[in-house]
C-alpha positions as CSV (number, residue, x, y, z in Angstrom):
1,M,-52.9,-6.4,17.9
2,K,-49.6,-7.2,16.2
3,R,-48.2,-4.4,14.0
4,Q,-47.2,-6.3,11.0
5,S,-48.2,-6.7,7.4
6,T,-47.2,-9.3,4.8
7,K,-46.9,-9.5,1.0
8,L,-47.2,-13.1,-0.4
9,S,-46.1,-14.3,-3.8
10,L,-45.4,-17.6,-5.5
11,H,-41.9,-18.1,-7.0
12,I,-41.2,-20.9,-9.5
13,E,-37.7,-21.8,-10.8
14,H,-36.7,-24.5,-13.2
15,P,-33.4,-25.3,-14.8
16,N,-34.8,-25.2,-18.4
17,R,-38.6,-25.5,-18.6
18,D,-40.8,-22.7,-20.0
19,L,-43.0,-21.8,-17.0
20,S,-45.6,-19.8,-18.9
21,G,-47.7,-23.0,-19.4
22,I,-47.5,-23.8,-15.7
23,C,-48.9,-20.3,-14.9
24,A,-51.7,-20.8,-17.3
25,V,-52.6,-24.2,-15.8
26,L,-52.5,-22.7,-12.3
27,G,-54.7,-19.9,-13.5
28,L,-52.2,-17.3,-12.2
29,K,-50.7,-14.3,-14.0
30,P,-47.0,-13.9,-13.6
31,T,-45.6,-10.5,-12.5
32,H,-42.1,-11.4,-13.8
33,I,-41.3,-14.3,-16.0
34,W,-38.4,-15.4,-18.2
35,K,-37.0,-18.6,-19.8
36,K,-33.6,-20.1,-19.8
37,G,-31.6,-18.5,-22.6
38,D,-33.6,-15.2,-22.6
39,E,-31.6,-12.0,-22.7
40,R,-31.1,-10.5,-19.2
41,K,-33.0,-7.3,-18.7
42,T,-34.1,-5.1,-15.7
43,P,-37.8,-5.1,-14.8
44,K,-38.1,-1.9,-16.9
45,G,-36.6,-3.6,-19.9
46,T,-33.1,-2.2,-20.0
47,K,-30.6,-4.8,-21.4
48,I,-28.0,-5.8,-18.8
49,G,-26.0,-8.3,-20.8
50,G,-25.9,-12.0,-20.9
51,T,-28.6,-14.6,-20.9
52,R,-30.8,-16.2,-18.2
53,T,-29.3,-19.4,-16.8
54,N,-32.7,-20.8,-15.7
55,S,-36.4,-20.2,-16.1
56,Y,-38.2,-18.2,-13.4
57,C,-41.5,-16.6,-12.6
58,S,-42.9,-14.6,-9.7
59,I,-46.7,-14.4,-9.2
60,E,-48.2,-11.9,-6.7
61,L,-50.8,-13.5,-4.4
62,G,-52.6,-10.4,-3.3
63,R,-51.9,-7.0,-1.8
64,L,-50.0,-6.1,1.3
65,S,-52.1,-7.5,4.1
66,R,-52.5,-7.4,7.9
67,N,-54.5,-10.7,7.8
68,P,-52.7,-13.6,9.6
69,L,-50.1,-15.1,7.3
70,P,-51.1,-18.7,8.0
71,K,-54.7,-17.9,6.9
72,Q,-53.4,-16.4,3.7
73,I,-51.2,-19.4,3.0
74,E,-54.1,-21.8,3.7
75,A,-56.3,-20.1,1.1
76,I,-53.6,-20.3,-1.5
77,L,-52.8,-23.9,-0.7
78,A,-56.5,-24.8,-1.2
79,S,-56.4,-23.3,-4.7
80,L,-53.2,-25.1,-5.6
81,K,-54.1,-28.5,-4.3
82,P,-55.9,-29.5,-7.5
83,H,-52.5,-28.9,-9.3
84,R,-50.6,-31.3,-7.0
85,A,-49.3,-33.5,-9.8
86,I,-47.9,-30.5,-11.8
87,L,-46.2,-29.0,-8.7
88,R,-44.7,-32.3,-7.7
89,K,-43.4,-32.9,-11.2
90,L,-41.7,-29.5,-11.3
91,S,-39.9,-30.5,-8.1
92,S,-38.9,-33.9,-9.3
93,T,-37.4,-32.5,-12.5
94,G,-35.1,-29.9,-10.7
95,G,-37.6,-27.1,-10.1
96,L,-38.3,-25.1,-7.0
97,V,-41.7,-23.7,-5.9
98,S,-41.8,-21.4,-2.9
99,F,-44.0,-19.0,-1.1
100,Y,-42.0,-15.8,-0.9
101,V,-43.1,-13.7,2.1
102,G,-42.2,-10.1,2.6
103,W,-42.9,-9.6,6.3
104,F,-43.0,-6.0,7.4
105,C,-42.9,-5.5,11.2
106,D,-43.3,-2.4,13.3
107,E,-42.5,-4.2,16.5
108,N,-41.6,-7.6,17.9
109,T,-44.0,-10.1,16.4
110,G,-44.4,-13.7,15.5
111,E,-46.7,-16.2,13.9
112,R,-47.3,-20.0,14.3
113,F,-47.5,-22.3,11.3
114,G,-49.3,-25.4,12.4
115,W,-48.3,-28.8,11.2
116,Q,-51.4,-28.9,9.0
117,I,-50.1,-26.0,6.9
118,L,-46.6,-27.3,6.8
119,D,-47.9,-30.8,5.8
120,A,-50.0,-29.3,3.0
121,M,-46.9,-27.3,1.7
122,T,-44.8,-30.5,1.9
123,D,-47.4,-32.5,0.0
124,L,-47.3,-29.9,-2.8
125,R,-43.5,-29.5,-2.4
126,I,-43.7,-25.8,-1.7
127,A,-40.8,-24.2,0.2
128,L,-41.2,-21.1,2.4
129,D,-39.0,-18.0,2.0
130,L,-39.3,-15.5,4.8
131,N,-37.9,-12.0,4.2
132,I,-38.4,-9.9,7.3
133,Y,-38.2,-6.1,7.1
134,V,-38.0,-3.8,10.1
135,P,-37.9,0.0,10.0
136,E,-34.3,1.2,9.7
137,A,-34.5,3.1,13.1
138,Q,-35.2,-0.2,14.8
139,S,-32.6,-2.3,13.1
140,N,-30.3,-1.8,16.1
141,H,-27.1,-1.0,14.2
142,L,-24.1,-0.5,16.4
143,V,-22.8,3.0,16.0
144,I,-19.4,3.8,17.4
145,R,-18.7,7.5,18.0
146,R,-15.3,9.0,18.7
147,S,-15.1,12.1,20.7
148,S,-12.0,14.2,20.9
149,A,-11.6,15.0,24.6
150,K,-8.8,17.4,25.3
């Protein structure tokens, strides 16, 4: 069995629209959300200066899972399909909706995304952001050592 786990979330960005209403319509609670013009703050609320240049929200879609990623995405697509018009309107007005995948691998692994999943994502105008994480010991950094031979 593949030694991998994934964390899936939905990210929505828009140049100026308040996304809190979108989250409510989708029936999803945002983990992080801000509007264009809001003061910039860290996740803990510390002010970092300036204002947000766009609107954004991140919605966690479950816990870290070892279930096949395509199956997880299929389930979420089924729940988002009734909101096709809203998702397509976001895209047509300059927004971006994406599945953000944290993919944690202990060894070489892979996954196939069939055309049906890709077609459903395209129909809803959802992009796919893959972020692959490997243990630091396996990241194959080149280390050059100098020895002082006399």
